Z-matrix of the N, CA and C atoms (Angstrom, degrees):
N
C 1 1.463
C 2 1.484 1 112.26
N 3 1.259 2 116.68 1 145.06
C 4 1.466 3 123.43 2 -176.55
C 5 1.503 4 111.08 3 -114.83
N 6 1.268 5 117.20 4 150.68
C 7 1.505 6 123.17 5 176.63
C 8 1.491 7 107.74 6 -116.33
N 9 1.302 8 117.56 7 136.38
C 10 1.399 9 127.07 8 174.87
C 11 1.563 10 109.85 9 -85.60
N 12 1.298 11 115.06 10 137.86
C 13 1.514 12 113.64 11 175.82
C 14 1.504 13 107.46 12 -150.72
N 15 1.323 14 113.20 13 161.34
C 16 1.446 15 120.01 14 179.51
C 17 1.508 16 104.72 15 -116.55
N 18 1.345 17 116.41 16 139.67
C 19 1.437 18 121.32 17 178.38
C 20 1.502 19 111.72 18 -142.77
N 21 1.289 20 116.21 19 155.45
C 22 1.479 21 122.41 20 174.43
C 23 1.520 22 108.89 21 -108.17
N 24 1.252 23 115.17 22 128.57
C 25 1.501 24 122.31 23 177.46
C 26 1.551 25 107.07 24 -112.68
N 27 1.337 26 113.43 25 147.08
C 28 1.491 27 118.11 26 173.85
C 29 1.541 28 105.20 27 -64.92
N 30 1.310 29 116.82 28 146.79
C 31 1.452 30 121.76 29 -178.00
C 32 1.466 31 113.52 30 -51.74
N 33 1.370 32 117.36 31 -44.83
C 34 1.464 33 120.29 32 -177.81
C 35 1.539 34 111.91 33 -68.17
N 36 1.272 35 119.45 34 -31.81
C 37 1.438 36 122.93 35 173.85
C 38 1.494 37 113.10 36 -65.82
N 39 1.348 38 112.60 37 -46.28
C 40 1.445 39 119.02 38 178.68
C 41 1.544 40 112.23 39 -61.81
N 42 1.315 41 115.73 40 -47.78
C 43 1.459 42 120.08 41 -179.61
C 44 1.493 43 113.72 42 -61.63
N 45 1.335 44 113.45 43 -41.04
C 46 1.509 45 115.58 44 176.60
C 47 1.522 46 111.60 45 -62.86
N 48 1.308 47 116.37 46 -44.13
C 49 1.453 48 120.37 47 -179.61
C 50 1.566 49 109.26 48 -62.95
N 51 1.304 50 117.18 49 -42.60
C 52 1.460 51 119.99 50 178.34
C 53 1.505 52 112.50 51 -60.36
N 54 1.340 53 116.15 52 -40.67
C 55 1.475 54 121.42 53 178.40
C 56 1.481 55 110.59 54 -59.88
N 57 1.387 56 115.13 55 -47.84
C 58 1.442 57 119.34 56 -179.79
C 59 1.541 58 111.18 57 -63.39
N 60 1.282 59 115.24 58 -40.86
C 61 1.512 60 120.66 59 178.24
C 62 1.519 61 110.35 60 -59.23
N 63 1.319 62 115.68 61 -45.78
C 64 1.528 63 119.38 62 -177.83
C 65 1.518 64 106.78 63 -60.90
N 66 1.347 65 119.09 64 -44.73
C 67 1.480 66 121.93 65 -176.39
C 68 1.538 67 111.86 66 -69.53
N 69 1.291 68 116.32 67 -36.28
C 70 1.464 69 122.05 68 -170.75
C 71 1.547 70 109.63 69 -91.64
N 72 1.321 71 115.53 70 -18.54
C 73 1.481 72 120.98 71 -179.05
C 74 1.546 73 109.44 72 57.96
N 75 1.284 74 117.90 73 38.09
C 76 1.478 75 123.83 74 176.28
C 77 1.501 76 109.10 75 -97.32
N 78 1.298 77 117.53 76 151.17
C 79 1.476 78 118.73 77 173.44
C 80 1.585 79 110.17 78 -70.71
N 81 1.279 80 115.37 79 140.22
C 82 1.440 81 122.70 80 -179.61
C 83 1.543 82 111.46 81 -53.03
N 84 1.327 83 115.39 82 -47.98
C 85 1.429 84 119.97 83 179.94
C 86 1.486 85 112.97 84 -55.59
N 87 1.343 86 117.49 85 -46.91
C 88 1.508 87 122.22 86 -179.49
C 89 1.515 88 108.92 87 -64.12
N 90 1.348 89 116.64 88 -41.36
C 91 1.481 90 120.18 89 -179.18
C 92 1.492 91 112.03 90 -59.77
N 93 1.368 92 118.72 91 -47.09
C 94 1.438 93 124.82 92 -177.48
C 95 1.534 94 109.75 93 -69.83
N 96 1.348 95 117.76 94 -38.46
C 97 1.455 96 120.33 95 176.39
C 98 1.489 97 110.66 96 -60.34
N 99 1.331 98 118.50 97 -45.75
C 100 1.469 99 122.48 98 -178.17
C 101 1.565 100 109.68 99 -64.17
N 102 1.364 101 111.89 100 -43.37
C 103 1.480 102 115.53 101 -179.23
C 104 1.541 103 111.54 102 -62.22
N 105 1.255 104 115.67 103 -45.47
C 106 1.515 105 118.23 104 -178.85
C 107 1.494 106 109.76 105 -68.05
N 108 1.308 107 120.47 106 -33.98
C 109 1.489 108 124.58 107 179.07
C 110 1.539 109 106.59 108 -65.22
N 111 1.307 110 120.17 109 -44.19
C 112 1.428 111 123.67 110 179.53
C 113 1.521 112 112.54 111 -65.15
N 114 1.331 113 116.18 112 -40.44
C 115 1.445 114 119.73 113 177.80
C 116 1.527 115 110.68 114 -68.99
N 117 1.310 116 116.70 115 -35.46
C 118 1.494 117 117.88 116 174.71
C 119 1.522 118 113.37 117 -60.68
N 120 1.340 119 112.53 118 -41.74
C 121 1.480 120 117.69 119 177.05
C 122 1.495 121 113.64 120 -62.70
N 123 1.311 122 116.08 121 -40.59
C 124 1.481 123 122.90 122 176.68
C 125 1.514 124 110.15 123 -59.44
N 126 1.363 125 117.82 124 -44.53
C 127 1.435 126 120.31 125 -177.10
C 128 1.525 127 111.73 126 -71.86
N 129 1.348 128 115.10 127 -35.70
C 130 1.499 129 119.13 128 176.08
C 131 1.556 130 108.91 129 -59.09
N 132 1.320 131 115.27 130 -43.31
C 133 1.484 132 118.15 131 -179.89
C 134 1.540 133 112.37 132 -64.43
N 135 1.353 134 113.58 133 -42.59
C 136 1.507 135 119.30 134 178.49
C 137 1.527 136 108.79 135 -60.32
N 138 1.372 137 118.03 136 -44.75
C 139 1.470 138 121.69 137 -177.22
C 140 1.548 139 108.87 138 -65.51
N 141 1.353 140 115.18 139 -41.79
C 142 1.448 141 119.20 140 -178.38
C 143 1.555 142 110.91 141 -63.60
N 144 1.360 143 115.13 142 -43.47
C 145 1.471 144 121.38 143 176.57
C 146 1.504 145 109.91 144 -55.10
N 147 1.331 146 117.25 145 -48.95
C 148 1.444 147 120.93 146 179.71
C 149 1.552 148 113.39 147 -60.23
N 150 1.347 149 113.86 148 -42.22
C 151 1.487 150 119.89 149 179.22
C 152 1.486 151 108.85 150 -62.15
N 153 1.350 152 119.12 151 -46.55
C 154 1.475 153 123.83 152 -175.82
C 155 1.528 154 108.25 153 -64.75
N 156 1.337 155 117.47 154 -41.49
C 157 1.491 156 122.27 155 178.69
C 158 1.540 157 109.08 156 -62.30
N 159 1.306 158 117.93 157 -46.19
C 160 1.425 159 121.26 158 -179.31
C 161 1.510 160 113.16 159 -62.91
N 162 1.361 161 115.63 160 -44.35
C 163 1.468 162 121.18 161 178.70
C 164 1.505 163 112.95 162 -68.14
N 165 1.340 164 115.07 163 -33.75
C 166 1.452 165 118.97 164 179.63
C 167 1.579 166 109.38 165 -68.76
N 168 1.302 167 115.59 166 -37.68
C 169 1.468 168 120.10 167 177.19
C 170 1.488 169 111.52 168 -63.65
N 171 1.335 170 116.82 169 -36.34
C 172 1.466 171 121.02 170 179.48
C 173 1.484 172 113.82 171 -64.63
N 174 1.326 173 120.05 172 -32.49
C 175 1.435 174 125.74 173 -175.19
C 176 1.532 175 112.96 174 -103.54
N 177 1.325 176 118.32 175 -3.47
C 178 1.497 177 120.59 176 -175.55
C 179 1.463 178 112.57 177 -55.12
N 180 1.301 179 119.74 178 -48.54
C 181 1.491 180 122.53 179 -176.84
C 182 1.542 181 108.72 180 -64.13
N 183 1.251 182 118.92 181 -44.07
C 184 1.454 183 120.39 182 179.13
C 185 1.503 184 110.50 183 -64.85
N 186 1.305 185 117.44 184 -37.70
C 187 1.533 186 122.32 185 177.62
C 188 1.480 187 109.76 186 -61.56
N 189 1.296 188 120.13 187 -38.64
C 190 1.457 189 122.47 188 178.71
C 191 1.524 190 112.03 189 -67.88
N 192 1.319 191 115.13 190 -37.70
C 193 1.487 192 119.76 191 177.44
C 194 1.523 193 109.46 192 -63.28
N 195 1.355 194 117.96 193 -44.35
C 196 1.437 195 121.90 194 178.74
C 197 1.510 196 109.30 195 -60.27
N 198 1.319 197 116.09 196 -48.82
C 199 1.464 198 120.78 197 178.05
C 200 1.497 199 112.70 198 -51.80
N 201 1.311 200 116.66 199 -47.31
C 202 1.497 201 121.62 200 -179.73
C 203 1.508 202 109.79 201 -60.77
N 204 1.312 203 119.27 202 -41.67
C 205 1.448 204 123.92 203 177.40
C 206 1.541 205 111.58 204 -60.26
N 207 1.365 206 116.64 205 -44.29
C 208 1.396 207 122.57 206 178.92
C 209 1.545 208 111.26 207 -64.08
N 210 1.309 209 116.28 208 -38.01
C 211 1.450 210 123.23 209 -179.14
C 212 1.555 211 108.93 210 -68.16
N 213 1.335 212 117.64 211 -37.02
C 214 1.415 213 121.30 212 177.60
C 215 1.531 214 111.43 213 -68.00
N 216 1.331 215 115.81 214 -40.90
C 217 1.444 216 121.72 215 176.12
C 218 1.536 217 111.58 216 -60.97
N 219 1.356 218 114.64 217 -46.30
C 220 1.434 219 122.08 218 178.75
C 221 1.536 220 110.48 219 -61.90
N 222 1.357 221 119.62 220 -41.89
C 223 1.445 222 121.73 221 176.69
C 224 1.507 223 113.34 222 -62.87
N 225 1.311 224 117.41 223 -36.01
C 226 1.443 225 122.36 224 178.16
C 227 1.510 226 112.28 225 -68.79
N 228 1.333 227 114.77 226 -34.60
C 229 1.496 228 120.34 227 -179.84
C 230 1.553 229 109.75 228 -70.90
N 231 1.379 230 114.22 229 -31.66
C 232 1.467 231 116.97 230 178.16
C 233 1.490 232 117.95 231 -73.03
N 234 1.370 233 115.06 232 -17.55
C 235 1.446 234 122.93 233 -178.86
C 236 1.525 235 114.04 234 -69.36
């Protein structure tokens, strides 16, 4: 299912898109759908990166404690 929408583009953005569309002979609708899809994927990656960084910061201290325990175990095994 598709949704109709109205949007305003800056003149330079519109003209650049129109030039690309003339050269590529692609339908305008398909071009803008692909552009928005790519932009959505970019933002999903940015949001995921932020989430992973936040969650990593939350467990960083605990991870260091676990690492120290593993190092102690490894040291005991080397004795």
